[in-house]
All heavy atoms as TSV, in Angstrom:
chain	resi	resn	atom	element	x	y	z
A	1	ALA	N	N	-15.630	-5.923	-10.772
A	1	ALA	CA	C	-15.012	-5.905	-9.496
A	1	ALA	C	C	-13.851	-6.898	-9.508
A	1	ALA	O	O	-13.799	-7.858	-10.213
A	1	ALA	CB	C	-15.954	-6.306	-8.403
A	2	CYS	N	N	-12.808	-6.462	-8.727
A	2	CYS	CA	C	-11.563	-7.278	-8.711
A	2	CYS	C	C	-11.041	-7.273	-7.305
A	2	CYS	O	O	-10.036	-6.555	-6.996
A	2	CYS	CB	C	-10.583	-6.656	-9.666
A	2	CYS	SG	S	-9.035	-7.565	-9.711
A	3	PRO	N	N	-11.609	-8.073	-6.372
A	3	PRO	CA	C	-11.032	-8.103	-5.061
A	3	PRO	C	C	-9.692	-8.825	-5.048
A	3	PRO	O	O	-9.485	-9.799	-5.681
A	3	PRO	CB	C	-12.071	-8.926	-4.264
A	3	PRO	CG	C	-12.800	-9.737	-5.285
A	3	PRO	CD	C	-12.775	-8.933	-6.562
A	4	ALA	N	N	-8.775	-8.168	-4.452
A	4	ALA	CA	C	-7.389	-8.697	-4.344
A	4	ALA	C	C	-6.660	-8.115	-3.154
A	4	ALA	O	O	-6.920	-7.068	-2.735
A	4	ALA	CB	C	-6.593	-8.371	-5.590
A	5	GLY	N	N	-5.694	-8.923	-2.606
A	5	GLY	CA	C	-4.878	-8.414	-1.572
A	5	GLY	C	C	-3.407	-8.770	-1.855
A	5	GLY	O	O	-3.113	-9.863	-2.346
A	6	VAL	N	N	-2.559	-7.817	-1.508
A	6	VAL	CA	C	-1.105	-8.000	-1.829
A	6	VAL	C	C	-0.291	-7.503	-0.602
A	6	VAL	O	O	-0.636	-6.441	-0.026
A	6	VAL	CB	C	-0.637	-7.166	-3.056
A	6	VAL	CG1	C	0.786	-7.247	-3.295
A	6	VAL	CG2	C	-1.413	-7.627	-4.299
A	7	THR	N	N	0.722	-8.266	-0.172
A	7	THR	CA	C	1.643	-7.843	0.862
A	7	THR	C	C	2.995	-7.412	0.086
A	7	THR	O	O	3.526	-8.224	-0.592
A	7	THR	CB	C	1.914	-8.884	1.822
A	7	THR	OG1	O	0.682	-9.232	2.469
A	7	THR	CG2	C	2.911	-8.479	2.947
A	8	LEU	N	N	3.405	-6.217	0.393
A	8	LEU	CA	C	4.694	-5.702	-0.190
A	8	LEU	C	C	5.712	-5.688	0.914
A	8	LEU	O	O	5.494	-5.117	1.968
A	8	LEU	CB	C	4.451	-4.330	-0.731
A	8	LEU	CG	C	3.332	-4.182	-1.834
A	8	LEU	CD1	C	3.127	-2.724	-2.122
A	8	LEU	CD2	C	3.724	-4.973	-3.036
A	9	ALA	N	N	6.887	-6.222	0.615
A	9	ALA	CA	C	8.062	-6.171	1.572
A	9	ALA	C	C	9.056	-5.183	1.029
A	9	ALA	O	O	9.374	-5.217	-0.097
A	9	ALA	CB	C	8.621	-7.586	1.685
A	10	PHE	N	N	9.624	-4.356	2.004
A	10	PHE	CA	C	10.577	-3.353	1.595
A	10	PHE	C	C	11.953	-3.615	2.276
A	10	PHE	O	O	11.992	-4.163	3.385
A	10	PHE	CB	C	9.993	-1.992	2.024
A	10	PHE	CG	C	8.832	-1.542	1.196
A	10	PHE	CD1	C	7.562	-1.938	1.730
A	10	PHE	CD2	C	8.944	-0.832	0.071
A	10	PHE	CE1	C	6.415	-1.570	0.995
A	10	PHE	CE2	C	7.724	-0.515	-0.662
A	10	PHE	CZ	C	6.508	-0.900	-0.166
A	11	ALA	N	N	13.019	-3.238	1.610
A	11	ALA	CA	C	14.354	-3.513	2.126
A	11	ALA	C	C	14.732	-2.459	3.182
A	11	ALA	O	O	15.255	-2.804	4.257
A	11	ALA	CB	C	15.381	-3.508	0.970
A	12	ALA	N	N	14.545	-1.218	2.901
A	12	ALA	CA	C	15.006	-0.139	3.711
A	12	ALA	C	C	14.034	0.074	4.900
A	12	ALA	O	O	12.838	0.137	4.670
A	12	ALA	CB	C	15.304	1.140	3.066
A	13	ALA	N	N	14.553	0.258	6.140
A	13	ALA	CA	C	13.651	0.407	7.286
A	13	ALA	C	C	12.763	1.669	7.036
A	13	ALA	O	O	13.249	2.714	6.572
A	13	ALA	CB	C	14.481	0.611	8.543
A	14	GLY	N	N	11.473	1.542	7.416
A	14	GLY	CA	C	10.564	2.628	7.347
A	14	GLY	C	C	9.940	2.841	5.997
A	14	GLY	O	O	9.031	3.701	5.882
A	15	GLN	N	N	10.320	2.187	5.016
A	15	GLN	CA	C	9.720	2.407	3.659
A	15	GLN	C	C	8.250	2.021	3.603
A	15	GLN	O	O	7.485	2.709	2.952
A	15	GLN	CB	C	10.506	1.583	2.541
A	15	GLN	CG	C	11.754	2.216	2.114
A	15	GLN	CD	C	12.380	1.383	1.003
A	15	GLN	OE1	O	12.531	0.253	1.085
A	15	GLN	NE2	N	12.828	2.094	-0.032
A	16	ALA	N	N	7.874	0.990	4.235
A	16	ALA	CA	C	6.451	0.558	4.182
A	16	ALA	C	C	5.633	1.660	4.816
A	16	ALA	O	O	4.608	2.018	4.269
A	16	ALA	CB	C	6.290	-0.790	4.875
A	17	ALA	N	N	6.016	2.141	6.056
A	17	ALA	CA	C	5.224	3.159	6.725
A	17	ALA	C	C	5.177	4.448	5.888
A	17	ALA	O	O	4.106	5.113	5.800
A	17	ALA	CB	C	5.801	3.420	8.110
A	18	ALA	N	N	6.337	4.862	5.305
A	18	ALA	CA	C	6.350	6.074	4.511
A	18	ALA	C	C	5.408	5.998	3.304
A	18	ALA	O	O	4.610	6.955	3.071
A	18	ALA	CB	C	7.767	6.369	4.066
A	19	LEU	N	N	5.461	4.834	2.581
A	19	LEU	CA	C	4.542	4.697	1.539
A	19	LEU	C	C	3.071	4.596	1.947
A	19	LEU	O	O	2.177	5.233	1.325
A	19	LEU	CB	C	4.832	3.413	0.730
A	19	LEU	CG	C	3.950	3.085	-0.462
A	19	LEU	CD1	C	3.893	4.287	-1.474
A	19	LEU	CD2	C	4.413	1.795	-1.167
A	20	GLY	N	N	2.879	3.936	3.048
A	20	GLY	CA	C	1.477	3.848	3.627
A	20	GLY	C	C	0.973	5.259	3.937
A	20	GLY	O	O	-0.223	5.499	3.623
A	21	GLU	N	N	1.755	6.078	4.467
A	21	GLU	CA	C	1.285	7.483	4.799
A	21	GLU	C	C	1.034	8.253	3.516
A	21	GLU	O	O	0.045	8.943	3.387
A	21	GLU	CB	C	2.362	8.186	5.625
A	21	GLU	CG	C	2.476	7.639	7.005
A	21	GLU	CD	C	1.212	7.839	7.941
A	21	GLU	OE1	O	0.353	8.728	7.602
A	21	GLU	OE2	O	1.093	7.148	8.865
A	22	ARG	N	N	1.857	8.125	2.485
A	22	ARG	CA	C	1.679	8.820	1.198
A	22	ARG	C	C	0.348	8.311	0.578
A	22	ARG	O	O	-0.433	9.136	0.025
A	22	ARG	CB	C	2.782	8.582	0.248
A	22	ARG	CG	C	4.019	9.426	0.574
A	22	ARG	CD	C	5.037	9.556	-0.576
A	22	ARG	NE	N	5.158	8.421	-1.451
A	22	ARG	CZ	C	6.127	7.536	-1.318
A	22	ARG	NH1	N	7.047	7.688	-0.377
A	22	ARG	NH2	N	6.257	6.549	-2.174
A	23	LEU	N	N	0.140	7.037	0.576
A	23	LEU	CA	C	-1.056	6.447	0.014
A	23	LEU	C	C	-2.346	6.899	0.738
A	23	LEU	O	O	-3.300	7.161	0.132
A	23	LEU	CB	C	-1.015	4.913	-0.063
A	23	LEU	CG	C	0.007	4.351	-0.982
A	23	LEU	CD1	C	0.132	2.845	-0.813
A	23	LEU	CD2	C	-0.298	4.676	-2.434
A	24	LYS	N	N	-2.156	7.003	2.070
A	24	LYS	CA	C	-3.305	7.518	2.863
A	24	LYS	C	C	-3.691	8.914	2.492
A	24	LYS	O	O	-4.856	9.196	2.396
A	24	LYS	CB	C	-2.988	7.478	4.331
A	24	LYS	CG	C	-4.011	7.941	5.297
A	24	LYS	CD	C	-3.671	7.869	6.678
A	24	LYS	CE	C	-4.721	8.412	7.591
A	24	LYS	NZ	N	-4.308	8.496	9.006
A	25	ARG	N	N	-2.723	9.792	2.272
A	25	ARG	CA	C	-3.058	11.182	1.872
A	25	ARG	C	C	-3.697	11.195	0.482
A	25	ARG	O	O	-4.485	12.131	0.265
A	25	ARG	CB	C	-1.708	11.962	1.834
A	25	ARG	CG	C	-1.227	12.312	3.185
A	25	ARG	CD	C	-0.122	13.361	3.138
A	25	ARG	NE	N	1.083	12.938	2.458
A	25	ARG	CZ	C	2.098	12.280	3.017
A	25	ARG	NH1	N	2.065	11.996	4.259
A	25	ARG	NH2	N	3.110	11.960	2.271
A	26	ARG	N	N	-3.479	10.169	-0.300
A	26	ARG	CA	C	-4.109	10.100	-1.583
A	26	ARG	C	C	-5.445	9.458	-1.570
A	26	ARG	O	O	-6.169	9.371	-2.568
A	26	ARG	CB	C	-3.138	9.304	-2.566
A	26	ARG	CG	C	-3.628	9.109	-3.951
A	26	ARG	CD	C	-3.522	10.438	-4.723
A	26	ARG	NE	N	-3.630	10.133	-6.133
A	26	ARG	CZ	C	-4.424	10.724	-6.992
A	26	ARG	NH1	N	-5.076	11.827	-6.608
A	26	ARG	NH2	N	-4.521	10.399	-8.229
A	27	GLY	N	N	-5.810	8.915	-0.431
A	27	GLY	CA	C	-7.152	8.288	-0.286
A	27	GLY	C	C	-7.115	6.762	-0.287
A	27	GLY	O	O	-8.211	6.143	-0.148
A	28	PHE	N	N	-6.007	6.108	-0.313
A	28	PHE	CA	C	-5.899	4.696	-0.273
A	28	PHE	C	C	-5.752	4.342	1.164
A	28	PHE	O	O	-4.887	4.927	1.880
A	28	PHE	CB	C	-4.688	4.166	-1.026
A	28	PHE	CG	C	-4.767	4.291	-2.464
A	28	PHE	CD1	C	-4.256	5.254	-3.201
A	28	PHE	CD2	C	-5.606	3.335	-3.243
A	28	PHE	CE1	C	-4.351	5.398	-4.596
A	28	PHE	CE2	C	-5.735	3.408	-4.556
A	28	PHE	CZ	C	-5.134	4.467	-5.289
A	29	LEU	N	N	-6.447	3.367	1.670
A	29	LEU	CA	C	-6.299	2.871	3.040
A	29	LEU	C	C	-5.525	1.551	2.909
A	29	LEU	O	O	-5.944	0.574	2.228
A	29	LEU	CB	C	-7.685	2.604	3.678
A	29	LEU	CG	C	-8.504	3.881	3.808
A	29	LEU	CD1	C	-9.866	3.527	4.419
A	29	LEU	CD2	C	-7.800	4.919	4.630
A	30	THR	N	N	-4.393	1.532	3.571
A	30	THR	CA	C	-3.556	0.293	3.580
A	30	THR	C	C	-3.240	-0.120	5.016
A	30	THR	O	O	-3.646	0.606	5.928
A	30	THR	CB	C	-2.132	0.627	2.862
A	30	THR	OG1	O	-1.542	1.643	3.615
A	30	THR	CG2	C	-2.360	1.077	1.465
A	31	SER	N	N	-2.694	-1.259	5.131
A	31	SER	CA	C	-2.282	-1.727	6.440
A	31	SER	C	C	-0.781	-1.766	6.591
A	31	SER	O	O	-0.111	-2.344	5.711
A	31	SER	CB	C	-2.837	-3.167	6.706
A	31	SER	OG	O	-4.184	-3.195	6.650
A	32	PHE	N	N	-0.297	-1.132	7.613
A	32	PHE	CA	C	1.214	-1.202	7.874
A	32	PHE	C	C	1.485	-0.782	9.298
A	32	PHE	O	O	2.673	-0.893	9.731
A	32	PHE	CB	C	1.909	-0.129	6.937
A	32	PHE	CG	C	1.486	1.275	7.109
A	32	PHE	CD1	C	2.157	2.080	8.006
A	32	PHE	CD2	C	0.454	1.816	6.467
A	32	PHE	CE1	C	1.857	3.384	8.213
A	32	PHE	CE2	C	0.017	3.132	6.612
A	32	PHE	CZ	C	0.775	3.924	7.479
A	33	ARG	N	N	0.561	-0.463	10.089
A	33	ARG	CA	C	0.825	0.105	11.451
A	33	ARG	C	C	0.854	-0.971	12.519
A	33	ARG	O	O	1.240	-0.667	13.663
A	33	ARG	CB	C	-0.243	1.123	11.768
A	33	ARG	CG	C	-0.031	2.429	11.004
A	33	ARG	CD	C	-0.904	3.513	11.557
A	33	ARG	NE	N	-0.582	4.721	10.864
A	33	ARG	CZ	C	-1.414	5.603	10.445
A	33	ARG	NH1	N	-2.649	5.385	10.638
A	33	ARG	NH2	N	-1.002	6.673	9.872
A	34	SER	N	N	0.405	-2.162	12.241
A	34	SER	CA	C	0.419	-3.165	13.311
A	34	SER	C	C	1.848	-3.546	13.645
A	34	SER	O	O	2.776	-3.428	12.769
A	34	SER	CB	C	-0.358	-4.417	12.832
A	34	SER	OG	O	0.339	-5.157	11.944
A	35	ARG	N	N	2.101	-3.985	14.807
A	35	ARG	CA	C	3.475	-4.382	15.233
A	35	ARG	C	C	3.981	-5.470	14.261
A	35	ARG	O	O	5.176	-5.387	13.889
A	35	ARG	CB	C	3.456	-4.877	16.689
A	35	ARG	CG	C	4.798	-5.335	17.207
A	35	ARG	CD	C	5.950	-4.301	17.160
A	35	ARG	NE	N	5.604	-2.978	17.470
A	35	ARG	CZ	C	6.262	-1.896	16.994
A	35	ARG	NH1	N	7.297	-2.031	16.276
A	35	ARG	NH2	N	5.883	-0.717	17.296
A	36	HIS	N	N	3.196	-6.390	13.850
A	36	HIS	CA	C	3.569	-7.532	12.974
A	36	HIS	C	C	4.113	-6.943	11.698
A	36	HIS	O	O	5.154	-7.355	11.178
A	36	HIS	CB	C	2.400	-8.448	12.785
A	36	HIS	CG	C	2.632	-9.510	11.807
A	36	HIS	ND1	N	3.231	-10.614	12.081
A	36	HIS	CD2	C	2.177	-9.588	10.485
A	36	HIS	CE1	C	3.293	-11.407	11.003
A	36	HIS	NE2	N	2.641	-10.775	10.015
A	37	LEU	N	N	3.329	-6.035	11.066
A	37	LEU	CA	C	3.761	-5.462	9.767
A	37	LEU	C	C	4.930	-4.467	9.941
A	37	LEU	O	O	5.837	-4.510	9.072
A	37	LEU	CB	C	2.538	-4.735	9.109
A	37	LEU	CG	C	1.380	-5.647	8.749
A	37	LEU	CD1	C	0.180	-4.813	8.231
A	37	LEU	CD2	C	1.790	-6.674	7.749
A	38	LEU	N	N	4.943	-3.670	10.950
A	38	LEU	CA	C	6.045	-2.706	11.168
A	38	LEU	C	C	7.393	-3.472	11.366
A	38	LEU	O	O	8.421	-3.104	10.849
A	38	LEU	CB	C	5.804	-1.769	12.398
A	38	LEU	CG	C	4.736	-0.777	12.157
A	38	LEU	CD1	C	4.398	-0.043	13.494
A	38	LEU	CD2	C	5.215	0.300	11.126
A	39	ASP	N	N	7.336	-4.553	12.157
A	39	ASP	CA	C	8.530	-5.242	12.458
A	39	ASP	C	C	9.104	-5.949	11.135
A	39	ASP	O	O	10.389	-6.063	11.008
A	39	ASP	CB	C	8.262	-6.431	13.434
A	39	ASP	CG	C	8.097	-5.949	14.851
A	39	ASP	OD1	O	8.400	-4.756	15.095
A	39	ASP	OD2	O	7.624	-6.792	15.686
A	40	ARG	N	N	8.269	-6.212	10.157
A	40	ARG	CA	C	8.743	-6.850	8.938
A	40	ARG	C	C	8.910	-5.810	7.803
A	40	ARG	O	O	9.386	-6.222	6.694
A	40	ARG	CB	C	7.760	-7.907	8.559
A	40	ARG	CG	C	7.873	-9.160	9.524
A	40	ARG	CD	C	6.591	-10.009	9.470
A	40	ARG	NE	N	6.677	-11.045	10.382
A	40	ARG	CZ	C	6.494	-11.090	11.700
A	40	ARG	NH1	N	6.215	-9.867	12.249
A	40	ARG	NH2	N	6.636	-12.098	12.441
A	41	ASN	N	N	8.480	-4.572	8.084
A	41	ASN	CA	C	8.569	-3.579	7.086
A	41	ASN	C	C	7.695	-3.897	5.821
A	41	ASN	O	O	8.111	-3.859	4.732
A	41	ASN	CB	C	10.044	-3.302	6.589
A	41	ASN	CG	C	10.199	-1.867	5.975
A	41	ASN	OD1	O	9.446	-0.972	6.251
A	41	ASN	ND2	N	11.193	-1.755	5.168
A	42	TRP	N	N	6.489	-4.374	6.122
A	42	TRP	CA	C	5.484	-4.794	5.157
A	42	TRP	C	C	4.355	-3.852	5.072
A	42	TRP	O	O	3.977	-3.173	6.098
A	42	TRP	CB	C	4.918	-6.162	5.526
A	42	TRP	CG	C	5.864	-7.333	5.392
A	42	TRP	CD1	C	7.092	-7.347	4.933
A	42	TRP	CD2	C	5.551	-8.678	5.777
A	42	TRP	NE1	N	7.643	-8.632	4.966
A	42	TRP	CE2	C	6.674	-9.473	5.458
A	42	TRP	CE3	C	4.444	-9.272	6.352
A	42	TRP	CZ2	C	6.635	-10.857	5.754
A	42	TRP	CZ3	C	4.398	-10.677	6.577
A	42	TRP	CH2	C	5.555	-11.371	6.290
A	43	LEU	N	N	3.794	-3.725	3.926
A	43	LEU	CA	C	2.583	-2.931	3.652
A	43	LEU	C	C	1.665	-3.757	2.924
A	43	LEU	O	O	2.023	-4.565	1.985
A	43	LEU	CB	C	2.947	-1.706	2.788
A	43	LEU	CG	C	1.787	-0.904	2.335
A	43	LEU	CD1	C	1.884	0.521	2.965
A	43	LEU	CD2	C	1.636	-0.827	0.932
A	44	GLN	N	N	0.360	-3.762	3.363
A	44	GLN	CA	C	-0.664	-4.577	2.686
A	44	GLN	C	C	-1.628	-3.744	2.035
A	44	GLN	O	O	-2.127	-2.707	2.591
A	44	GLN	CB	C	-1.354	-5.500	3.692
A	44	GLN	CG	C	-0.435	-6.561	4.268
A	44	GLN	CD	C	-1.067	-7.412	5.332
A	44	GLN	OE1	O	-1.907	-7.072	6.083
A	44	GLN	NE2	N	-0.622	-8.707	5.275
A	45	VAL	N	N	-1.968	-4.079	0.797
A	45	VAL	CA	C	-2.959	-3.340	-0.039
A	45	VAL	C	C	-4.084	-4.343	-0.408
A	45	VAL	O	O	-3.825	-5.435	-0.834
A	45	VAL	CB	C	-2.272	-2.779	-1.284
A	45	VAL	CG1	C	-3.321	-2.081	-2.229
A	45	VAL	CG2	C	-1.117	-1.879	-0.986
A	46	SER	N	N	-5.289	-3.859	-0.181
A	46	SER	CA	C	-6.437	-4.663	-0.586
A	46	SER	C	C	-7.310	-3.871	-1.530
A	46	SER	O	O	-7.552	-2.695	-1.266
A	46	SER	CB	C	-7.321	-5.018	0.632
A	46	SER	OG	O	-6.523	-5.885	1.528
A	47	LEU	N	N	-7.605	-4.486	-2.661
A	47	LEU	CA	C	-8.455	-3.769	-3.658
A	47	LEU	C	C	-9.866	-4.434	-3.559
A	47	LEU	O	O	-9.981	-5.642	-3.742
A	47	LEU	CB	C	-7.916	-3.954	-5.077
A	47	LEU	CG	C	-6.506	-3.400	-5.271
A	47	LEU	CD1	C	-6.061	-3.723	-6.710
A	47	LEU	CD2	C	-6.423	-1.901	-5.008
A	48	LEU	N	N	-10.825	-3.575	-3.356
A	48	LEU	CA	C	-12.223	-4.036	-3.219
A	48	LEU	C	C	-13.008	-3.175	-4.178
A	48	LEU	O	O	-12.824	-1.951	-4.231
A	48	LEU	CB	C	-12.718	-3.923	-1.796
A	48	LEU	CG	C	-11.847	-4.655	-0.687
A	48	LEU	CD1	C	-12.410	-4.352	0.671
A	48	LEU	CD2	C	-11.932	-6.104	-0.966
A	49	GLY	N	N	-13.982	-3.751	-4.835
A	49	GLY	CA	C	-14.789	-2.985	-5.718
A	49	GLY	C	C	-14.107	-2.802	-7.047
A	49	GLY	O	O	-13.366	-3.614	-7.522
A	50	ASP	N	N	-14.378	-1.673	-7.669
A	50	ASP	CA	C	-13.855	-1.349	-9.015
A	50	ASP	C	C	-13.266	0.051	-9.006
A	50	ASP	O	O	-13.877	1.009	-9.510
A	50	ASP	CB	C	-15.013	-1.479	-10.001
A	50	ASP	CG	C	-14.566	-1.398	-11.455
A	50	ASP	OD1	O	-13.356	-1.534	-11.664
A	50	ASP	OD2	O	-15.462	-1.130	-12.300
A	51	PRO	N	N	-12.063	0.169	-8.520
A	51	PRO	CA	C	-11.393	1.480	-8.468
A	51	PRO	C	C	-11.083	2.003	-9.895
A	51	PRO	O	O	-10.850	1.295	-10.822
A	51	PRO	CB	C	-10.107	1.295	-7.667
A	51	PRO	CG	C	-9.812	-0.178	-7.740
A	51	PRO	CD	C	-11.134	-0.849	-7.984
A	52	PRO	N	N	-11.162	3.335	-10.055
A	52	PRO	CA	C	-10.889	3.874	-11.414
A	52	PRO	C	C	-9.464	3.556	-11.837
A	52	PRO	O	O	-8.527	3.510	-11.022
A	52	PRO	CB	C	-11.046	5.405	-11.171
A	52	PRO	CG	C	-11.815	5.573	-9.962
A	52	PRO	CD	C	-11.546	4.349	-9.097
A	53	ARG	N	N	-9.232	3.414	-13.124
A	53	ARG	CA	C	-7.932	2.998	-13.671
A	53	ARG	C	C	-6.937	4.065	-13.287
A	53	ARG	O	O	-5.771	3.764	-12.987
A	53	ARG	CB	C	-8.023	2.873	-15.186
A	53	ARG	CG	C	-6.668	2.443	-15.745
A	53	ARG	CD	C	-6.790	2.248	-17.289
A	53	ARG	NE	N	-5.545	1.861	-17.802
A	53	ARG	CZ	C	-5.198	0.550	-18.047
A	53	ARG	NH1	N	-6.059	-0.358	-17.755
A	53	ARG	NH2	N	-4.088	0.290	-18.545
A	54	GLU	N	N	-7.308	5.323	-13.296
A	54	GLU	CA	C	-6.384	6.398	-12.998
A	54	GLU	C	C	-5.841	6.252	-11.597
A	54	GLU	O	O	-4.637	6.430	-11.294
A	54	GLU	CB	C	-7.122	7.786	-13.063
A	54	GLU	CG	C	-6.325	8.966	-12.595
A	54	GLU	CD	C	-7.220	10.188	-12.654
A	54	GLU	OE1	O	-7.567	10.643	-13.791
A	54	GLU	OE2	O	-7.513	10.824	-11.576
A	55	GLU	N	N	-6.680	5.843	-10.632
A	55	GLU	CA	C	-6.258	5.572	-9.217
A	55	GLU	C	C	-5.261	4.419	-9.214
A	55	GLU	O	O	-4.308	4.521	-8.436
A	55	GLU	CB	C	-7.490	5.400	-8.346
A	55	GLU	CG	C	-8.337	6.622	-8.217
A	55	GLU	CD	C	-7.733	7.717	-7.411
A	55	GLU	OE1	O	-6.924	7.484	-6.479
A	55	GLU	OE2	O	-8.034	8.876	-7.661
A	56	LEU	N	N	-5.525	3.357	-9.869
A	56	LEU	CA	C	-4.649	2.232	-9.871
A	56	LEU	C	C	-3.328	2.578	-10.480
A	56	LEU	O	O	-2.332	2.086	-10.052
A	56	LEU	CB	C	-5.310	1.067	-10.613
A	56	LEU	CG	C	-6.552	0.496	-9.920
A	56	LEU	CD1	C	-7.171	-0.601	-10.784
A	56	LEU	CD2	C	-6.213	0.016	-8.554
A	57	GLU	N	N	-3.317	3.329	-11.553
A	57	GLU	CA	C	-2.071	3.768	-12.178
A	57	GLU	C	C	-1.185	4.582	-11.181
A	57	GLU	O	O	-0.015	4.420	-11.043
A	57	GLU	CB	C	-2.266	4.535	-13.392
A	57	GLU	CG	C	-2.813	3.686	-14.553
A	57	GLU	CD	C	-3.246	4.483	-15.773
A	57	GLU	OE1	O	-3.323	5.708	-15.786
A	57	GLU	OE2	O	-3.592	3.800	-16.791
A	58	TRP	N	N	-1.878	5.470	-10.441
A	58	TRP	CA	C	-1.152	6.235	-9.413
A	58	TRP	C	C	-0.590	5.351	-8.332
A	58	TRP	O	O	0.533	5.511	-7.849
A	58	TRP	CB	C	-2.039	7.294	-8.791
A	58	TRP	CG	C	-1.229	8.229	-7.869
A	58	TRP	CD1	C	-0.664	9.426	-8.228
A	58	TRP	CD2	C	-0.923	7.964	-6.544
A	58	TRP	NE1	N	0.005	9.930	-7.208
A	58	TRP	CE2	C	-0.147	9.052	-6.134
A	58	TRP	CE3	C	-1.138	7.028	-5.612
A	58	TRP	CZ2	C	0.399	9.187	-4.826
A	58	TRP	CZ3	C	-0.645	7.041	-4.334
A	58	TRP	CH2	C	0.149	8.137	-3.942
A	59	LEU	N	N	-1.397	4.356	-7.876
A	59	LEU	CA	C	-0.916	3.406	-6.915
A	59	LEU	C	C	0.321	2.683	-7.347
A	59	LEU	O	O	1.281	2.580	-6.657
A	59	LEU	CB	C	-2.034	2.412	-6.585
A	59	LEU	CG	C	-1.679	1.252	-5.638
A	59	LEU	CD1	C	-1.354	1.786	-4.277
A	59	LEU	CD2	C	-2.845	0.281	-5.548
A	60	VAL	N	N	0.333	2.179	-8.574
A	60	VAL	CA	C	1.461	1.525	-9.173
A	60	VAL	C	C	2.657	2.396	-9.159
A	60	VAL	O	O	3.818	1.998	-8.817
A	60	VAL	CB	C	1.154	0.884	-10.526
A	60	VAL	CG1	C	2.386	0.330	-11.251
A	60	VAL	CG2	C	0.124	-0.190	-10.376
A	61	GLU	N	N	2.484	3.672	-9.655
A	61	GLU	CA	C	3.588	4.605	-9.686
A	61	GLU	C	C	4.195	4.889	-8.286
A	61	GLU	O	O	5.351	4.880	-8.141
A	61	GLU	CB	C	3.168	5.947	-10.282
A	61	GLU	CG	C	3.115	5.974	-11.786
A	61	GLU	CD	C	2.754	7.351	-12.266
A	61	GLU	OE1	O	3.104	8.368	-11.641
A	61	GLU	OE2	O	2.100	7.416	-13.351
A	62	ALA	N	N	3.318	5.052	-7.356
A	62	ALA	CA	C	3.767	5.295	-5.987
A	62	ALA	C	C	4.563	4.137	-5.432
A	62	ALA	O	O	5.591	4.319	-4.766
A	62	ALA	CB	C	2.543	5.575	-5.037
A	63	ILE	N	N	4.134	2.981	-5.702
A	63	ILE	CA	C	4.826	1.795	-5.198
A	63	ILE	C	C	6.198	1.576	-5.928
A	63	ILE	O	O	7.216	1.238	-5.297
A	63	ILE	CB	C	3.969	0.502	-5.380
A	63	ILE	CG1	C	2.813	0.553	-4.482
A	63	ILE	CG2	C	4.759	-0.780	-5.214
A	63	ILE	CD1	C	1.699	-0.446	-4.707
A	64	GLU	N	N	6.209	1.878	-7.234
A	64	GLU	CA	C	7.469	1.784	-7.988
A	64	GLU	C	C	8.582	2.764	-7.476
A	64	GLU	O	O	9.740	2.467	-7.497
A	64	GLU	CB	C	7.252	2.018	-9.490
A	64	GLU	CG	C	6.525	0.884	-10.151
A	64	GLU	CD	C	6.232	1.177	-11.624
A	64	GLU	OE1	O	6.165	2.399	-12.017
A	64	GLU	OE2	O	6.061	0.145	-12.354
A	65	HIS	N	N	8.172	3.878	-7.016
A	65	HIS	CA	C	9.117	4.862	-6.547
A	65	HIS	C	C	9.311	4.768	-5.070
A	65	HIS	O	O	10.126	5.274	-4.478
A	65	HIS	CB	C	8.675	6.292	-6.899
A	65	HIS	CG	C	8.581	6.555	-8.369
A	65	HIS	ND1	N	7.415	6.489	-9.087
A	65	HIS	CD2	C	9.530	6.706	-9.280
A	65	HIS	CE1	C	7.710	6.659	-10.360
A	65	HIS	NE2	N	8.940	6.809	-10.566
């Protein structure tokens, strides 16, 4: 298991919400909808348990793009 939490900050308006929605469709639950996070264009990812490597690789790819 590898519990971890990361806050990602984005430059362009709406990027955090757009990525959050894409990740949600893929089955990842992230935080980005609170007023605090939306105002800052931040997305928070928490890893709990032991997600499959394939899922983590997709997560990294989605964040990179």
